[in-house]
Each structure stands twice: as structure tokens, then as C-alpha cells.
C-alpha positions as CSV (number, residue, x, y, z in Angstrom):
1,X,-3.3,-23.6,-20.0
2,X,-4.9,-21.7,-16.9
3,X,-8.6,-22.1,-16.6
4,X,-10.4,-19.1,-15.4
5,X,-13.1,-19.8,-12.8
6,X,-16.7,-19.5,-13.7
7,X,-18.2,-16.5,-12.1
8,X,-20.9,-16.8,-9.5
9,X,-24.1,-18.5,-10.9
10,X,-27.2,-16.6,-10.9
11,X,-30.1,-18.8,-11.9
12,X,-32.4,-17.3,-14.4
13,X,-35.4,-19.2,-13.0
14,X,-35.2,-19.4,-9.3
15,X,-37.9,-21.6,-7.6
16,X,-39.0,-21.7,-4.0
17,X,-37.6,-24.5,-1.9
18,X,-40.9,-26.4,-1.8
19,X,-41.0,-26.5,-5.8
20,X,-37.6,-28.0,-6.3
21,X,-37.7,-31.5,-8.0
22,X,-37.2,-34.4,-5.7
23,X,-33.7,-34.9,-4.7
24,X,-32.5,-31.7,-6.3
25,X,-31.0,-29.1,-3.8
26,X,-30.9,-25.3,-4.4
27,X,-27.2,-25.5,-5.3
28,X,-27.7,-28.2,-7.8
29,X,-30.7,-26.4,-9.4
30,X,-28.4,-23.3,-9.9
31,X,-25.7,-25.4,-11.3
32,X,-27.9,-27.1,-14.0
33,X,-29.5,-23.8,-15.0
34,X,-26.1,-22.1,-15.5
35,X,-25.2,-21.5,-19.2
36,X,-21.6,-20.6,-18.3
37,X,-21.2,-23.9,-16.6
38,X,-22.4,-25.9,-19.5
39,X,-20.4,-23.8,-22.0
40,X,-17.0,-24.2,-20.1
41,X,-17.6,-27.8,-18.9
42,X,-15.4,-29.6,-21.4
43,X,-12.5,-27.0,-21.2
44,X,-12.8,-27.1,-17.3
45,X,-12.5,-30.9,-17.2
46,X,-10.0,-31.3,-20.0
47,X,-7.1,-32.3,-17.7
48,X,-9.2,-34.8,-15.5
49,X,-7.7,-38.1,-16.0
50,X,-10.7,-40.0,-14.4
51,X,-12.4,-39.6,-17.8
52,X,-9.7,-41.6,-19.5
53,X,-9.7,-44.2,-16.8
54,X,-13.4,-44.8,-16.6
55,X,-13.5,-45.1,-20.5
56,X,-11.1,-48.0,-20.2
57,X,-13.3,-49.6,-17.8
58,X,-16.4,-49.0,-19.9
59,X,-14.7,-50.3,-23.0
60,X,-13.8,-53.5,-21.1
61,X,-17.4,-54.1,-20.1
62,X,-19.3,-52.7,-23.0
63,X,-18.4,-54.9,-25.7
64,X,-21.3,-55.5,-27.8
65,X,-23.2,-52.5,-29.4
66,X,-26.4,-51.7,-27.9
67,X,-28.5,-49.0,-26.2
68,X,-26.6,-46.9,-23.5
69,X,-28.4,-44.7,-21.0
70,X,-26.1,-42.0,-19.7
71,X,-27.5,-40.8,-16.5
72,X,-26.4,-37.2,-15.7
73,X,-24.6,-37.2,-18.9
74,X,-23.2,-33.6,-18.7
75,X,-21.8,-33.0,-22.3
76,X,-21.7,-36.7,-23.0
77,X,-17.9,-37.1,-22.7
78,X,-18.5,-40.9,-21.8
79,X,-21.3,-41.6,-24.3
80,X,-19.9,-39.9,-27.4
81,X,-16.8,-42.5,-27.7
82,X,-19.3,-45.4,-27.3
83,X,-21.6,-44.0,-30.1
84,X,-18.6,-43.6,-32.4
85,X,-18.3,-47.5,-31.8
86,X,-21.7,-48.2,-32.9
87,X,-23.8,-47.8,-29.7
88,X,-27.0,-46.1,-29.7
89,X,-27.1,-43.3,-26.9
90,X,-29.7,-41.9,-24.7
91,X,-28.3,-38.6,-23.0
92,X,-30.2,-37.8,-19.7
93,X,-29.6,-34.7,-17.8
94,X,-31.6,-32.1,-15.8
95,X,-29.6,-29.4,-17.5
96,X,-31.0,-28.3,-20.8
97,X,-27.8,-26.2,-21.2
98,X,-25.7,-29.4,-21.1
99,X,-28.1,-31.1,-23.4
100,X,-27.9,-28.4,-25.9
101,X,-24.1,-29.1,-26.0
102,X,-24.7,-32.7,-26.5
103,X,-27.1,-32.1,-29.5
104,X,-24.3,-29.9,-31.1
105,X,-21.8,-32.7,-30.8
106,X,-24.0,-35.4,-32.1
107,X,-24.9,-33.3,-35.1
108,X,-21.4,-32.6,-35.9
109,X,-20.6,-36.2,-36.1
110,X,-24.1,-37.6,-37.0
111,X,-24.0,-39.8,-33.8
112,X,-27.3,-41.7,-32.7
113,X,-27.9,-39.8,-29.6
114,X,-31.3,-39.0,-28.1
115,X,-31.4,-36.2,-25.5
116,X,-34.0,-36.6,-22.6
117,X,-34.3,-33.7,-20.0
118,X,-35.2,-35.4,-16.7
119,X,-34.7,-35.6,-13.1
120,X,-33.1,-39.0,-12.4
121,X,-35.3,-39.5,-9.3
122,X,-38.4,-39.3,-11.7
123,X,-37.0,-41.0,-14.7
124,X,-39.7,-42.1,-17.2
125,X,-37.8,-44.3,-19.6
126,X,-39.5,-47.7,-20.3
127,X,-38.8,-50.8,-18.7
128,X,-36.2,-53.1,-20.3
129,X,-35.3,-50.4,-22.8
130,X,-31.5,-50.2,-22.5
131,X,-28.6,-52.8,-22.6
132,X,-26.2,-50.6,-20.6
133,X,-26.3,-47.7,-18.3
134,X,-23.7,-45.2,-16.9
135,X,-23.8,-42.9,-13.9
136,X,-20.4,-41.3,-13.8
137,X,-18.6,-38.5,-12.1
138,X,-20.4,-38.9,-8.8
139,X,-23.7,-38.0,-10.2
140,X,-25.5,-40.3,-7.9
141,X,-24.0,-38.4,-5.0
142,X,-25.4,-35.2,-6.3
143,X,-29.0,-36.6,-5.4
144,X,-30.1,-35.5,-1.9
145,X,-31.7,-37.9,0.4
146,X,-31.1,-41.7,0.7
147,X,-34.7,-42.6,-0.4
148,X,-34.0,-40.5,-3.5
149,X,-30.8,-42.2,-4.3
150,X,-32.5,-45.4,-4.0
151,X,-35.3,-44.4,-6.3
152,X,-32.6,-43.5,-9.0
153,X,-31.0,-47.1,-8.6
154,X,-34.4,-48.6,-8.9
155,X,-35.0,-46.8,-12.2
156,X,-31.6,-47.9,-13.6
157,X,-32.4,-51.4,-12.6
158,X,-35.9,-51.1,-14.2
159,X,-34.8,-49.6,-17.6
160,X,-32.0,-52.2,-18.0
161,X,-32.7,-55.3,-19.9
162,X,-31.9,-58.8,-18.1
163,X,-28.2,-59.0,-18.1
164,X,-27.7,-55.4,-18.7
165,X,-24.5,-53.8,-17.4
166,X,-24.4,-50.7,-15.2
167,X,-21.2,-48.6,-14.5
168,X,-21.3,-46.2,-11.6
169,X,-18.8,-43.8,-9.8
170,X,-19.0,-42.2,-6.3
171,X,-16.7,-40.6,-4.0
172,X,-15.4,-42.2,-0.7
173,X,-16.6,-40.9,2.6
174,X,-13.4,-41.7,4.4
175,X,-11.2,-39.8,1.9
176,X,-11.9,-36.7,4.0
177,X,-9.3,-38.1,6.4
178,X,-6.7,-36.9,3.9
179,X,-8.2,-33.6,2.9
180,X,-7.4,-30.4,4.7
181,X,-10.1,-29.8,7.0
182,X,-11.5,-33.2,6.2
183,X,-11.2,-34.6,9.7
184,X,-13.1,-31.7,11.2
185,X,-15.7,-32.1,8.6
186,X,-16.2,-35.9,9.5
187,X,-16.7,-35.0,13.2
188,X,-19.2,-32.1,12.4
189,X,-21.0,-34.2,9.8
190,X,-21.4,-37.1,12.2
191,X,-22.8,-34.8,14.9
192,X,-25.1,-32.9,12.6
193,X,-26.5,-36.3,11.1
194,X,-27.3,-37.3,14.8
195,X,-29.0,-33.9,15.6
196,X,-30.5,-32.6,12.2
197,X,-33.2,-34.6,10.6
198,X,-32.5,-33.9,6.9
199,X,-28.7,-34.5,7.4
200,X,-27.1,-37.9,6.7
201,X,-23.6,-39.2,7.3
202,X,-21.8,-38.2,4.1
203,X,-23.8,-35.1,3.2
204,X,-21.5,-32.1,2.2
205,X,-22.4,-28.6,1.0
206,X,-19.5,-26.5,-0.6
207,X,-18.5,-23.9,-3.1
208,X,-18.2,-25.3,-6.6
209,X,-17.8,-23.3,-9.9
210,X,-19.7,-20.3,-8.8
211,X,-22.3,-22.3,-6.8
212,X,-22.0,-21.5,-3.1
213,X,-24.1,-24.3,-1.8
214,X,-23.4,-27.3,-4.2
215,X,-24.3,-30.7,-2.6
216,X,-22.6,-33.9,-2.8
217,X,-23.1,-37.2,-0.8
218,X,-20.1,-39.3,-0.3
219,X,-20.3,-42.9,0.3
220,X,-18.8,-45.7,2.5
221,X,-18.0,-48.8,0.6
222,X,-20.5,-50.7,2.7
223,X,-23.3,-48.1,2.0
224,X,-22.5,-48.2,-1.8
225,X,-22.5,-52.1,-2.1
226,X,-25.6,-52.4,0.1
227,X,-27.6,-49.7,-1.9
228,X,-26.8,-51.7,-5.1
229,X,-27.7,-55.1,-3.8
230,X,-30.9,-53.8,-2.2
231,X,-32.0,-52.5,-5.5
232,X,-31.5,-55.7,-7.2
233,X,-28.0,-55.5,-8.7
234,X,-25.2,-58.1,-8.6
235,X,-21.7,-56.4,-8.2
236,X,-19.3,-57.7,-10.8
237,X,-16.3,-55.5,-10.1
238,X,-15.5,-52.8,-7.4
239,X,-12.5,-50.6,-8.4
240,X,-11.0,-48.4,-5.7
241,X,-9.4,-45.3,-7.2
242,X,-5.9,-44.0,-6.6
243,X,-5.6,-40.3,-5.2
244,X,-4.9,-39.2,-8.8
245,X,-8.2,-40.7,-10.0
246,X,-6.3,-42.0,-13.2
247,X,-5.9,-45.6,-12.0
248,X,-6.7,-48.4,-9.7
249,X,-5.4,-48.0,-6.0
250,X,-2.2,-50.0,-5.5
251,X,-2.6,-53.0,-3.2
252,X,-6.4,-52.8,-3.5
253,X,-6.8,-55.5,-0.8
254,X,-5.1,-53.2,1.9
255,X,-7.7,-51.1,3.6
256,X,-9.1,-49.8,0.2
257,X,-12.3,-48.8,2.1
258,X,-10.1,-46.1,3.8
259,X,-7.5,-45.4,1.1
260,X,-9.6,-45.2,-2.0
261,X,-10.4,-41.7,-3.3
262,X,-13.7,-43.3,-4.9
263,X,-15.0,-46.2,-6.6
264,X,-16.0,-47.4,-10.1
265,X,-18.5,-50.2,-9.6
266,X,-19.5,-52.5,-12.5
267,X,-22.7,-54.5,-11.9
268,X,-25.6,-56.2,-13.6
């Protein structure tokens, strides 16, 4: 099946730059307020095999039913299988359009999912209120600014009960070595990070699903692990992803920091 691209996104409620929520770029604001993006989300990613692999990882580590917070849930493609197994879900997203899709899915199957519209940087869930947390499909990388990404991780640490498990996915900075134009971007990004105050190594802006200035921060392994440890997490497992993103990298001990497409990290 050939999927048609989403037409250019035109936000119905544009905001001046200074009014954007913390960590939210203009492109992300346009993305989360696009009804076509939300309506087409499941069809657009129907063939993405990372979803199948991360669900295998989640099933391995989320064994006993409890409360799961899905941060940047999209249409809850990871949360719904857990709720079918008896977990209680909290679907958290900045996009009300995405959450409307989640509510429809939950109602159809009578699943215990509570929807919360929130900016992850300013998450207001109670302390020690969840047993598990998810932040998948590089959602953390969509947050602009190292300090804001740190706040997201601090919120996750805060809402998890002692011993709670957190599963996170991000993209690898060094994977750009293999992308067309990637080496040039690495050089340009390095120089801009040295010269421009608001640019960090790993910050990318690109065209994505009708949004002309979508933002994504890509991580080095060192940056990722350091960020998790500094916010109080103990890393249980780091899974380097193969280029296809449907399985673990072969020979993960061999330069995986350079070879991995990204990582799924399990921590507590």
C-alpha cells in the first residue's frame, strides 16, 4: 500500500515565539496541532517494525500489571497492548488531536486509559503515582534544550514509584555518518553549536510530514547514559538498534556507539 504524504501543516492556533511552551519548537507546535497528522498516524506507521521490537522489550520488563505512564503517547500504539493485559494506562501528549484518537480506541475496547494533555517539561502528575513509564519513538529528542530534556527525565523519576521501570528510545547522533548528507550535517552542526548560543550538538531541523521545521535532538551514547544517571536512574539494559530498527544490532560489543541507529534503554 502506498501512503500519501500529509499536506503542509497550517496550525489553526499559531503562537508568537515567546508564548510557546518550554521545550516546544515552532515545528513541534505545528505538528501536535495538525488534525491530518493525528488522523493518519496509525496508517503512516503501519509498516514500522520498531513498534514490534519495542513491544517485545516492554513485555520482557513490564511483567506485573500496574499503572503505566506513556509520555508522548501519540495514538497509544504501545500503551493499548499493555492495557489489554490488565495494566492501567495514562496517555500523555501535548496533542489533543492524538488524545482524541486514544479516547476512541479506549472506548471501543473499554480499556482503562486516562488521557492527559500536557507538556512533558511541565508534567503535573503526582509523585510516586506510576509503576512504569514509557517515552518511545524519540519523543525525548523532540524536546528542545538540554535543560528541558533534563526536566522531563526528572519528572519521570519523580512520578515513578521506588523500583519503577522506565523504557526510553532515542536516535544516535553518529548514525548520521551513514545518511546521505549526514557527514556534512555533522560538521555544520558542530560549528553552529560552537558559534550559536541556542544550538547544541545533535540539534536537527528538517521537513517532516508537512512540517518544514520539525526539531529532533539526536544523542551520543555517552550523553544519553549520563543524562539518565544524573537524574537518578539506574540503567538496567541498553539495546543498540540495527539499521532496520526491528532488532538488536549484531555484535553489539563492536563499536555500537557508532553503528547503532538508536537505542532502547531500560532503567529504574
